[in-house]
KETOR-266050 format. One record per residue: residue in three letters; residue number from 0; x, y, z of N, C-alpha, C, CB in turn. Coordinates in pm, 1 decimal. Glycine has a CB too. Layout:
BEGIN
- ALA, NUM, X, Y, Z, X, Y, Z, X, Y, Z, X, Y, Z
...
This chain:
BEGIN
- MET, 0, -1351.0, 2536.3, -1583.5, -1341.9, 2501.0, -1724.0, -1216.3, 2419.5, -1751.0, -1343.5, 2626.4, -1810.8
- LEU, 1, -1101.2, 2472.2, -1711.4, -975.4, 2401.6, -1734.7, -971.2, 2270.0, -1657.9, -856.7, 2489.5, -1694.9
- GLY, 2, -1025.0, 2270.9, -1536.0, -1027.9, 2148.7, -1455.5, -1107.4, 2038.6, -1521.7, -1085.3, 2177.1, -1319.1
- SER, 3, -1221.8, 2073.3, -1579.4, -1304.0, 1971.2, -1645.1, -1237.0, 1919.6, -1771.3, -1442.2, 2027.3, -1678.8
- VAL, 4, -1164.7, 2005.7, -1841.6, -1091.4, 1962.5, -1961.0, -979.8, 1865.7, -1920.7, -1032.5, 2085.2, -2037.4
- LEU, 5, -908.7, 1899.2, -1813.4, -801.5, 1810.4, -1766.1, -857.6, 1676.5, -1719.9, -723.2, 1876.8, -1651.6
- ASN, 6, -970.1, 1678.4, -1648.2, -1032.5, 1553.1, -1603.6, -1073.9, 1466.7, -1721.6, -1154.1, 1582.2, -1515.5
- GLN, 7, -1129.8, 1528.5, -1824.9, -1170.9, 1453.1, -1942.8, -1048.6, 1395.1, -2015.0, -1252.3, 1543.0, -2038.3
- LEU, 8, -942.9, 1472.5, -2026.5, -821.3, 1425.3, -2091.2, -760.8, 1307.8, -2014.2, -719.4, 1539.4, -2103.0
- MET, 9, -756.3, 1318.7, -1881.5, -703.1, 1209.6, -1799.8, -787.5, 1084.0, -1816.6, -697.8, 1250.5, -1651.7
- ARG, 10, -918.7, 1099.8, -1821.3, -1008.3, 985.3, -1838.7, -984.6, 920.5, -1974.8, -1156.3, 1028.8, -1824.7
- GLU, 11, -974.8, 1001.5, -2079.3, -954.2, 949.8, -2214.5, -819.8, 878.3, -2229.1, -963.3, 1063.0, -2315.3
- GLU, 12, -719.2, 925.6, -2159.2, -585.4, 866.8, -2169.1, -562.7, 752.7, -2070.4, -481.1, 973.3, -2147.0
- GLY, 13, -665.6, 720.5, -1991.5, -653.7, 611.4, -1895.8, -569.9, 645.2, -1773.9, -596.1, 492.9, -1963.0
- LEU, 14, -560.6, 772.3, -1741.5, -478.2, 816.4, -1628.4, -558.8, 848.0, -1503.2, -399.1, 937.5, -1667.8
- GLU, 15, -690.1, 855.3, -1516.7, -773.2, 894.1, -1403.2, -764.1, 792.8, -1288.6, -918.2, 909.5, -1447.8
- THR, 16, -776.2, 664.6, -1319.0, -771.8, 561.8, -1214.5, -636.2, 557.4, -1144.5, -803.4, 424.9, -1274.1
- PRO, 17, -523.3, 551.5, -1218.2, -394.5, 552.1, -1147.6, -373.4, 677.8, -1062.8, -281.4, 539.4, -1247.7
- TYR, 18, -419.1, 791.3, -1112.5, -405.2, 914.8, -1036.6, -487.2, 909.4, -907.9, -447.9, 1034.7, -1121.8
- ASN, 19, -611.2, 863.3, -915.4, -694.5, 852.4, -795.8, -638.4, 749.5, -698.2, -837.8, 815.5, -834.1
- GLU, 20, -582.3, 640.2, -748.1, -519.4, 541.5, -660.2, -401.2, 604.5, -586.9, -473.2, 417.7, -740.9
- TRP, 21, -320.0, 680.4, -657.2, -205.8, 747.8, -595.2, -254.5, 846.1, -489.0, -120.7, 821.2, -701.9
- ARG, 22, -359.2, 923.4, -522.0, -413.1, 1019.6, -426.2, -464.3, 949.3, -300.5, -525.7, 1101.2, -490.5
- LEU, 23, -529.2, 834.8, -316.1, -582.0, 760.8, -202.6, -467.7, 712.0, -113.0, -667.4, 641.9, -250.9
- MET, 24, -363.6, 657.5, -173.2, -251.0, 609.2, -92.3, -179.2, 724.7, -22.5, -151.8, 531.2, -180.3
- GLU, 25, -170.9, 839.1, -89.2, -110.0, 956.7, -27.6, -195.9, 1009.6, 87.8, -89.1, 1066.8, -132.6
- ALA, 26, -326.6, 986.1, 81.1, -418.5, 1034.8, 184.8, -417.8, 946.1, 308.8, -559.8, 1043.6, 129.4
- TRP, 27, -361.2, 825.8, 300.1, -363.2, 730.7, 410.4, -323.6, 793.6, 544.2, -271.1, 615.5, 379.5
- PRO, 28, -206.3, 859.9, 555.7, -168.2, 916.6, 686.7, -266.2, 1021.3, 738.3, -30.7, 978.4, 677.6
- GLU, 29, -320.5, 1100.8, 648.9, -414.0, 1204.6, 691.1, -546.0, 1144.6, 739.0, -439.5, 1302.3, 576.6
- VAL, 30, -593.8, 1041.5, 671.6, -722.6, 981.4, 705.3, -713.7, 898.0, 832.7, -772.4, 895.0, 589.9
- VAL, 31, -607.6, 817.5, 846.4, -596.6, 730.5, 964.3, -527.5, 799.2, 1080.7, -521.5, 603.9, 929.0
- GLY, 32, -455.3, 906.6, 1054.3, -382.0, 977.3, 1158.9, -238.4, 929.0, 1168.0, -451.3, 960.0, 1293.2
- GLN, 33, -153.8, 1014.1, 1217.1, -11.3, 982.8, 1224.5, 18.7, 867.7, 1321.1, 66.1, 1106.4, 1266.6
- GLY, 34, -62.2, 854.4, 1425.5, -40.4, 746.2, 1521.5, -46.8, 609.4, 1456.9, -141.8, 754.1, 1632.5
- ILE, 35, -144.1, 588.7, 1370.2, -156.8, 460.5, 1299.8, -62.7, 456.5, 1180.5, -302.5, 437.2, 1253.7
- ALA, 36, -46.7, 568.6, 1112.2, 38.1, 572.4, 992.1, 182.2, 530.7, 1021.6, 36.9, 712.5, 931.6
- ARG, 37, 230.0, 557.2, 1141.1, 369.3, 520.6, 1170.9, 389.0, 369.4, 1179.4, 413.4, 584.9, 1301.8
- PHE, 38, 280.7, 293.1, 1193.1, 290.1, 147.1, 1192.9, 268.6, 88.5, 1052.8, 187.9, 88.1, 1290.0
- THR, 39, 251.3, 176.2, 954.6, 228.0, 133.0, 816.4, 360.3, 122.0, 743.3, 133.8, 230.9, 742.5
- ARG, 40, 384.7, 5.5, 685.6, 505.7, -14.4, 606.3, 483.3, 21.1, 460.7, 553.2, -158.0, 617.5
- SER, 41, 372.3, -22.9, 404.6, 345.6, 4.6, 263.7, 197.5, -8.3, 234.3, 425.9, -89.7, 173.8
- THR, 42, 157.6, 56.1, 125.1, 21.5, 43.7, 74.6, 30.0, 17.5, -75.1, -63.5, 172.1, 105.5
- GLU, 43, -65.3, -58.4, -123.3, -70.0, -92.0, -265.1, -215.4, -120.3, -302.0, 22.2, -215.0, -298.0
- ILE, 44, -256.3, -81.6, -420.1, -392.1, -109.2, -466.6, -384.9, -204.5, -585.2, -466.5, 22.4, -505.5
- ARG, 45, -461.2, -314.8, -571.9, -475.1, -411.7, -681.0, -621.1, -452.7, -688.6, -382.3, -536.8, -659.8
- ASN, 46, -677.6, -445.7, -807.2, -816.1, -488.7, -829.7, -914.3, -424.7, -730.5, -825.1, -640.8, -819.9
- ARG, 47, -901.2, -294.9, -711.5, -990.1, -215.9, -624.8, -982.2, -256.6, -476.7, -1133.6, -229.8, -673.1
- THR, 48, -872.1, -323.2, -440.7, -847.8, -360.2, -301.4, -719.6, -292.6, -255.1, -838.3, -515.3, -284.5
- LEU, 49, -728.1, -225.6, -140.5, -611.7, -162.2, -80.6, -545.1, -263.4, 11.4, -651.0, -32.3, -3.2
- PHE, 50, -418.1, -292.0, -14.4, -339.0, -381.1, 70.1, -248.1, -294.1, 156.1, -255.7, -483.9, -15.6
- VAL, 51, -258.0, -312.9, 287.1, -180.7, -232.2, 381.7, -96.5, -325.8, 466.2, -273.8, -144.1, 471.5
- ARG, 52, 34.8, -306.6, 459.6, 126.8, -385.8, 541.3, 156.6, -305.9, 667.6, 259.3, -420.4, 462.7
- LEU, 53, 129.1, -368.8, 782.4, 145.5, -303.6, 912.4, 252.8, -374.2, 994.9, 12.1, -301.8, 989.1
- THR, 54, 313.9, -300.5, 1086.6, 416.9, -358.1, 1173.1, 362.6, -396.1, 1310.1, 531.6, -260.6, 1189.2
- SER, 55, 235.9, -368.4, 1335.6, 177.1, -397.2, 1466.3, 52.5, -483.1, 1450.7, 143.1, -266.9, 1540.5
- SER, 56, 51.9, -598.2, 1515.8, -65.9, -684.8, 1510.4, -183.4, -622.6, 1587.2, -32.5, -824.1, 1567.8
- VAL, 57, -154.0, -543.0, 1687.8, -259.5, -476.2, 1764.9, -330.5, -373.3, 1676.4, -200.5, -407.5, 1892.1
- VAL, 58, -253.3, -293.8, 1603.3, -311.3, -194.5, 1512.2, -387.8, -266.0, 1400.8, -200.6, -102.3, 1452.2
- ARG, 59, -332.5, -373.4, 1350.0, -399.1, -451.0, 1244.3, -537.1, -496.6, 1291.4, -312.9, -573.9, 1203.6
- GLN, 60, -542.6, -553.1, 1411.6, -669.9, -601.9, 1465.6, -768.6, -487.8, 1486.3, -647.0, -675.6, 1597.6
- GLU, 61, -719.5, -374.9, 1534.1, -805.0, -258.7, 1555.8, -864.4, -208.5, 1423.6, -725.7, -146.4, 1624.6
- LEU, 62, -783.2, -205.2, 1319.6, -830.3, -156.0, 1189.7, -925.0, -253.9, 1121.1, -712.0, -127.9, 1099.1
- MET, 63, -909.0, -382.4, 1147.3, -993.4, -484.0, 1083.8, -1141.4, -459.8, 1112.7, -953.3, -623.6, 1131.7
- SER, 64, -1171.1, -421.9, 1234.1, -1312.2, -405.6, 1272.3, -1379.1, -286.3, 1204.0, -1323.0, -389.9, 1422.7
- GLY, 65, -1301.4, -189.3, 1160.8, -1360.5, -71.4, 1099.0, -1318.7, -50.2, 954.8, -1325.1, 48.9, 1177.9
- ARG, 66, -1282.6, -157.7, 886.0, -1226.3, -139.8, 751.8, -1326.6, -90.6, 648.7, -1168.0, -268.5, 704.7
- LYS, 67, -1454.5, -125.8, 661.5, -1554.0, -75.0, 565.2, -1569.2, 76.4, 579.9, -1691.5, -145.1, 585.8
- ALA, 68, -1577.1, 123.1, 703.5, -1587.4, 266.9, 727.8, -1460.8, 339.1, 682.4, -1613.4, 294.3, 876.7
- LEU, 69, -1345.9, 276.3, 701.4, -1219.8, 335.1, 659.3, -1212.9, 344.7, 507.1, -1102.1, 253.1, 713.1
- ALA, 70, -1256.3, 241.4, 437.0, -1259.8, 244.4, 290.5, -1350.5, 357.9, 243.2, -1308.8, 108.3, 233.7
- TYR, 71, -1463.6, 372.8, 308.7, -1557.0, 481.0, 274.7, -1489.4, 617.2, 293.4, -1685.4, 472.0, 361.9
- ARG, 72, -1422.3, 636.6, 407.1, -1356.5, 764.5, 435.4, -1245.1, 793.9, 335.1, -1299.6, 764.4, 577.5
- LEU, 73, -1168.9, 692.0, 297.3, -1061.7, 711.5, 199.0, -1119.9, 751.0, 63.2, -976.4, 583.0, 185.4
- ASN, 74, -1223.6, 681.2, 20.4, -1288.4, 714.5, -106.7, -1346.7, 855.4, -102.9, -1398.8, 612.6, -139.1
- GLU, 75, -1408.3, 891.1, 8.3, -1464.5, 1025.2, 23.8, -1355.4, 1131.2, 14.4, -1538.5, 1037.3, 157.8
- HIS, 76, -1242.2, 1103.5, 75.1, -1130.8, 1198.6, 73.4, -1084.7, 1226.0, -69.6, -1013.5, 1145.4, 157.5
- VAL, 77, -1081.6, 1121.2, -150.8, -1038.0, 1133.8, -289.7, -1150.4, 1188.3, -378.0, -990.0, 998.0, -343.0
- GLY, 78, -1274.9, 1161.2, -339.4, -1387.2, 1205.3, -419.0, -1420.7, 1111.4, -532.9, -1360.0, 1340.2, -472.7
- ALA, 79, -1380.1, 984.6, -517.2, -1407.1, 883.6, -620.5, -1411.8, 746.5, -554.8, -1298.7, 887.3, -733.4
- GLN, 80, -1480.9, 652.8, -618.6, -1489.1, 514.6, -569.5, -1365.3, 439.8, -619.7, -1622.5, 443.5, -617.7
- VAL, 81, -1257.6, 447.6, -542.9, -1129.4, 390.8, -583.6, -1114.7, 247.5, -533.6, -1013.9, 476.8, -531.7
- ILE, 82, -1152.6, 223.4, -408.0, -1137.5, 90.0, -349.7, -1271.2, 37.9, -299.5, -1035.4, 92.3, -235.2
- GLU, 83, -1281.1, -93.4, -294.6, -1400.1, -159.9, -240.5, -1368.7, -235.1, -112.2, -1458.6, -255.9, -343.5
- ASN, 84, -1241.9, -266.0, -91.1, -1203.7, -347.9, 22.9, -1063.3, -307.9, 69.3, -1209.2, -499.1, -13.4
- ILE, 85, -1032.5, -343.3, 193.9, -898.3, -322.6, 248.9, -853.2, -454.5, 309.9, -896.1, -206.2, 355.7
- VAL, 86, -731.0, -493.0, 280.5, -669.9, -612.4, 338.3, -549.8, -566.7, 419.9, -627.9, -716.4, 227.1
- PHE, 87, -547.6, -603.9, 547.2, -435.7, -568.7, 634.5, -344.2, -688.5, 648.5, -485.5, -521.3, 773.4
- MET, 88, -216.3, -665.6, 628.7, -116.8, -774.2, 634.9, -12.5, -742.0, 740.4, -48.8, -795.9, 496.8
Protein backbone atom coordinates (compact mmCIF):
# COMPACT_ATOMS: atom_id res chain seq x y z
CA MET A 1 0.00 0.00 0.00
CA LEU A 2 2.64 2.52 1.04
CA GLY A 3 4.88 1.49 -1.85
CA SER A 4 2.17 2.16 -4.41
CA VAL A 5 1.42 5.55 -2.84
CA LEU A 6 5.11 6.48 -2.99
CA ASN A 7 5.35 5.32 -6.63
CA GLN A 8 2.32 7.41 -7.57
CA LEU A 9 3.71 10.46 -5.76
CA MET A 10 7.08 10.09 -7.50
CA ARG A 11 5.34 9.77 -10.87
CA GLU A 12 3.18 12.85 -10.22
CA GLU A 13 6.19 14.92 -9.12
CA GLY A 14 8.29 13.86 -12.11
CA LEU A 15 10.80 11.97 -9.97
CA GLU A 16 10.18 8.44 -11.22
CA THR A 17 12.36 8.71 -14.35
CA PRO A 18 15.38 10.33 -12.63
CA TYR A 19 15.15 7.78 -9.83
CA ASN A 20 15.04 4.84 -12.26
CA GLU A 21 17.96 6.31 -14.23
CA TRP A 22 19.98 6.57 -11.01
CA ARG A 23 19.07 2.99 -10.08
CA LEU A 24 20.16 1.75 -13.52
CA MET A 25 23.53 3.49 -13.31
CA GLU A 26 24.04 2.15 -9.78
CA ALA A 27 23.24 -1.36 -11.07
CA TRP A 28 25.96 -1.19 -13.76
CA PRO A 29 28.72 -2.95 -11.69
CA GLU A 30 26.35 -5.67 -10.52
CA VAL A 31 24.96 -6.37 -14.00
CA VAL A 32 28.25 -6.31 -15.93
CA GLY A 33 30.41 -7.67 -13.11
CA GLN A 34 33.34 -6.16 -11.30
CA GLY A 35 35.82 -7.26 -13.97
CA ILE A 36 34.23 -4.99 -16.57
CA ALA A 37 33.11 -2.33 -14.09
CA ARG A 38 36.71 -1.54 -13.16
CA PHE A 39 37.29 -0.35 -16.75
CA THR A 40 34.29 2.00 -16.51
CA ARG A 41 35.07 5.66 -15.97
CA SER A 42 31.57 7.09 -16.01
CA THR A 43 27.98 6.47 -16.99
CA GLU A 44 25.35 8.99 -17.99
CA ILE A 45 21.83 8.73 -19.41
CA ARG A 46 20.56 11.21 -22.00
CA ASN A 47 17.44 10.77 -24.11
CA ARG A 48 16.99 7.11 -23.06
CA THR A 49 20.57 6.31 -24.14
CA LEU A 50 23.18 5.11 -21.66
CA PHE A 51 26.62 6.57 -22.39
CA VAL A 52 29.47 4.55 -20.89
CA ARG A 53 33.04 5.82 -20.90
CA LEU A 54 35.53 2.95 -20.78
CA THR A 55 39.30 2.86 -20.33
CA SER A 56 39.83 -0.29 -22.40
CA SER A 57 39.25 -0.55 -26.14
CA VAL A 58 39.18 -4.35 -25.82
CA VAL A 59 36.35 -4.20 -23.26
CA ARG A 60 34.56 -1.60 -25.38
CA GLN A 61 34.67 -3.89 -28.43
CA GLU A 62 33.51 -6.87 -26.39
CA LEU A 63 30.53 -4.94 -24.99
CA MET A 64 29.54 -3.53 -28.40
CA SER A 65 28.51 -6.94 -29.69
CA GLY A 66 26.12 -7.57 -26.81
CA ARG A 67 24.78 -4.11 -26.09
CA LYS A 68 21.12 -4.88 -26.87
CA ALA A 69 21.15 -7.82 -24.45
CA LEU A 70 22.96 -5.68 -21.89
CA ALA A 71 20.36 -2.90 -22.20
CA TYR A 72 17.65 -5.51 -21.68
CA ARG A 73 19.38 -6.89 -18.56
CA LEU A 74 19.86 -3.40 -17.09
CA ASN A 75 16.20 -2.51 -17.67
CA GLU A 76 15.13 -5.84 -16.18
CA HIS A 77 17.27 -5.21 -13.11
CA VAL A 78 15.53 -1.87 -12.54
CA GLY A 79 12.10 -3.19 -13.48
CA ALA A 80 11.40 -0.38 -15.93
CA GLN A 81 12.15 0.57 -19.55
CA VAL A 82 14.78 3.20 -18.74
CA ILE A 83 17.13 2.95 -21.73
CA GLU A 84 16.77 1.96 -25.36
CA ASN A 85 20.40 2.07 -26.42
CA ILE A 86 23.96 2.03 -25.06
CA VAL A 87 26.86 4.01 -26.50
CA PHE A 88 30.38 3.01 -25.47
CA MET A 89 33.05 5.70 -25.58
